[in-house]
C-alpha positions in Angstrom: 0.0 0.0 0.0 1.0 3.6 -0.6 1.2 6.1 2.1 -2.3 7.6 1.4 -3.7 4.0 1.4 -1.9 3.2 4.6 -3.2 6.4 6.3 -6.7 5.7 5.2 -6.7 2.3 6.7 -5.2 3.7 9.8 -8.2 6.3 10.0 -10.7 3.7 9.2 -9.4 1.5 12.0 -9.8 4.3 14.5 -12.4 6.5 12.8 -14.7 6.6 16.1 -11.7 7.7 18.2 -11.2 11.0 16.1 -13.5 14.1 16.0 -13.6 16.9 13.6 -11.7 19.8 15.1 -13.9 22.6 13.3 -17.3 21.5 14.7 -16.5 18.5 17.1 -18.7 16.1 15.5 -17.8 12.7 14.6 -16.0 11.7 11.4 -18.3 9.3 9.4 -16.0 8.0 6.6 -12.6 8.1 4.9 -12.7 7.6 1.3 -10.7 8.4 -1.8 -8.2 10.0 0.5 -10.5 12.3 2.1 -11.6 12.4 5.8 -15.4 13.6 6.4 -17.3 14.5 9.4 -21.0 14.3 9.8 -21.3 18.0 9.1 -19.5 17.6 5.9 -16.2 19.2 6.8 -13.4 17.4 4.9 -9.7 16.9 5.3 -7.6 15.6 2.4 -4.6 13.2 3.0 -1.4 14.6 1.1 0.6 12.3 -1.1 2.8 11.7 2.1 -0.1 10.5 4.0 -0.2 13.2 6.5 -3.4 15.4 7.6 -3.7 19.1 8.0 -6.2 19.9 10.7 -5.4 23.6 11.2 -7.5 26.5 9.5 -4.4 28.1 8.4 -0.7 27.3 8.5 1.1 28.7 11.8 4.6 30.2 11.6 6.9 28.7 14.1 10.4 29.5 15.1 11.8 25.9 13.9 13.0 26.4 10.3 13.3 23.4 7.9 16.9 23.6 8.4 16.7 23.3 12.3 14.2 20.4 12.0 16.5 18.5 9.4 19.4 19.0 12.0 17.1 17.8 14.7 16.4 14.7 12.7 20.1 13.8 12.1 20.7 14.1 15.8 17.7 12.0 16.8 18.2 9.4 14.3 21.7 8.9 15.7 20.1 7.7 18.7 20.5 10.7 21.0 17.3 10.0 22.6 17.0 6.4 22.7 18.0 5.8 26.3 15.4 8.3 27.5 12.7 6.8 24.9 13.4 3.4 26.3 12.1 4.5 29.7 9.1 6.2 28.1 8.2 3.0 26.1 7.8 1.0 29.5 4.8 3.0 30.4 2.9 3.0 27.2 -0.4 1.0 27.1 -3.5 0.8 24.9 -4.3 0.8 21.2 -4.1 4.6 20.4 -1.1 6.6 21.3 -0.7 10.4 20.7 2.9 12.1 20.5 1.9 15.5 21.2 4.5 17.8 19.9 6.1 15.2 17.7 8.4 17.5 15.6 9.7 15.8 12.5 8.6 12.3 13.7 11.8 10.5 14.7 10.5 9.8 18.2 7.1 8.9 17.0 8.6 6.3 14.7 11.0 4.8 17.2 8.3 4.4 19.8 6.1 2.8 17.3 8.7 0.3 16.4 9.2 -0.6 19.9 5.6 -0.7 21.2 3.7 -2.7 18.6 0.5 -3.2 20.7 -1.0 0.2 19.5 -1.0 2.7 16.7 0.6 6.1 17.0 -0.4 9.4 15.9 2.3 12.1 15.7 0.9 15.7 16.0 2.7 19.1 15.8 1.7 22.6 15.0 4.3 22.9 12.5 3.7 22.0 8.9 7.4 21.7 7.9 8.0 19.4 10.7 5.1 17.1 9.7 6.3 17.3 6.1 9.6 15.9 7.1 7.9 13.2 9.3 5.8 12.0 6.4 8.9 11.9 3.9 11.1 9.0 3.1 10.3 5.3 2.9 7.3 4.0 4.8 8.4 3.0 8.5 7.1 -0.3 10.1 4.8 0.3 11.6 3.7 3.6 9.9 2.5 6.4 12.2 -0.1 8.8 11.1 1.3 12.3 11.1 -0.9 15.3 11.5 -0.7 19.1 11.5 -2.8 20.1 14.6 -3.3 22.4 17.5 -2.7 21.0 21.1 -5.5 23.3 22.1 -8.0 21.7 20.0 -7.2 17.9 19.5 -8.9 16.0 16.8 -10.0 13.3 19.0 -13.1 12.3 20.8 -13.3 12.5 24.5 -11.8 9.6 26.1 -10.4 8.2 22.9 -6.7 8.0 23.5 -4.9 5.4 25.5 -1.6 7.1 26.1 0.0 10.6 25.5 3.6 11.2 25.1 4.7 14.8 25.4 8.5 15.3 24.9 10.3 18.5 25.6 7.1 20.1 24.2 4.5 22.7 25.4 1.4 20.9 26.8 -2.4 21.4 27.1 -3.4 19.6 30.0 -7.1 20.4 29.9 -7.1 18.7 26.4 -5.0 16.0 27.3 -7.4 15.1 30.2 -10.3 15.3 27.9 -9.1 12.9 25.2 -7.5 10.4 27.7 -9.3 7.3 28.4 -10.1 6.4 32.1 -7.0 4.3 33.2 -5.0 6.1 30.2 -1.3 7.2 30.8 0.3 10.7 30.3 4.2 10.6 29.9 5.8 14.0 29.9 9.6 14.4 29.5 11.2 17.5 30.9 14.6 18.6 30.4 16.6 18.4 33.8 19.3 21.1 35.0 22.3 19.4 33.2 20.6 18.8 29.8 23.0 20.0 27.1 25.1 21.5 29.8 28.4 21.5 28.0 26.7 23.3 24.9 25.2 25.7 27.4 28.6 26.4 28.8 30.2 27.1 25.5 27.5 29.5 24.6 26.8 31.1 27.9 30.0 31.2 30.0 28.3 33.6 32.5 25.0 35.1 33.3 21.4 34.0 33.8 21.4 31.8 30.9 24.4 29.9 32.1 22.4 27.4 34.1 18.9 25.8 33.6 16.2 25.4 36.1 13.3 23.2 35.2 11.2 24.3 38.2 8.6 26.5 36.5 7.8 23.7 33.9 7.7 20.9 36.6 5.6 22.9 38.9 3.0 23.7 36.4 2.8 20.0 35.6 2.6 19.1 39.3 -0.1 21.6 39.8 -2.3 19.7 37.4 -1.8 16.3 39.0 -1.1 15.1 42.5 0.1 11.6 41.6 3.0 11.9 39.3 5.9 9.4 39.3 9.2 10.9 38.1 11.9 8.9 36.8 15.4 10.6 36.3 17.2 9.6 33.0 20.8 10.8 32.8 23.5 9.7 30.3 26.6 10.7 28.0 26.0 10.9 24.5 29.2 10.9 22.1 29.4 13.3 19.4 31.1 13.3 16.1 32.0 16.8 14.6 29.0 16.4 12.2 26.7 15.5 15.1 27.9 18.5 17.2 27.2 21.0 14.2 23.6 19.5 13.9 23.2 19.7 17.6 24.4 23.4 17.6 21.9 24.2 14.8 18.9 22.3 16.2 18.4 24.0 19.5 17.2 27.5 20.4 20.0 27.3 23.2 22.4 28.5 20.6 20.3 31.3 18.9 22.3 33.9 21.0 25.6 32.8 20.0 26.0 35.8 17.5 29.6 36.5 16.5 31.0 33.6 18.7 29.2 31.1 16.5 32.2 30.2 14.4 34.7 29.9 17.2 32.1 27.6 19.1 31.8 25.5 16.1 35.5 25.4 15.8 35.8 24.3 19.4 33.3 21.6 19.2 32.4 19.0 21.7 33.0 15.2 21.7 30.2 14.4 24.1 26.9 16.0 25.7 24.9 15.3 28.7 21.5 14.1 28.2 19.4 14.8 31.5 15.6 14.3 31.9 12.8 13.7 34.1 10.2 11.3 32.8 6.8 12.1 34.4 4.2 9.5 34.5 0.5 10.0 35.3 -2.1 7.3 35.5 -5.4 9.0 34.8 
């Protein structure tokens, strides 16, 4: 099957778990590459098998170049030890990667957890274009351009939500998660990319990172979060360091020091996360 056929089959299998983000009515069919709701709103699958659920494109700070550098770093295995912890807590038949970026994490998780089907959702159309490109993965997630504030799912329809280094909308997460469902949020910890931070910000307020505001906001929503720390060192080649430098907003303020930092380089980087697990 081609990508449109695979996506159509995915949608047909889970049709009663999706809802129209325009009018919140149920979808009634997917035919000839078009998803249709009961109020006749339609969404056409692209040739890459992706869906665009927004009223209009949204400009984000993440350019195509940044996203491709991110893809290079992530496909090298940078997140895999952290994702190995995430996959332990997945359950159910429909999993949402909320803020999936260019799809590398979604594809990796889908390959490891085969008991369910994965939807990767991101507000960035360039990110989803990259996610849908290339050869068909096994299994193939459904990638969609959508808004975390208006998820295209029925209430209580999603088994697990993964939210990795991405903004969250807890009200929507609570709405779409099934009773007994699982929310897994990954937050950067204080030593995340610390070597790169020290190169870019030798001193000043940005020289250190504190995840307290993000973690507190998460903990304000739920009183039963289990946190698992995941910390490791990841080896960098010169090409991977350049891609890492280009993929993160951390380096946007490098300014005229950019070339000197790239010349100095790094041979390893610290990955430092807190994986928060909530059973709904």
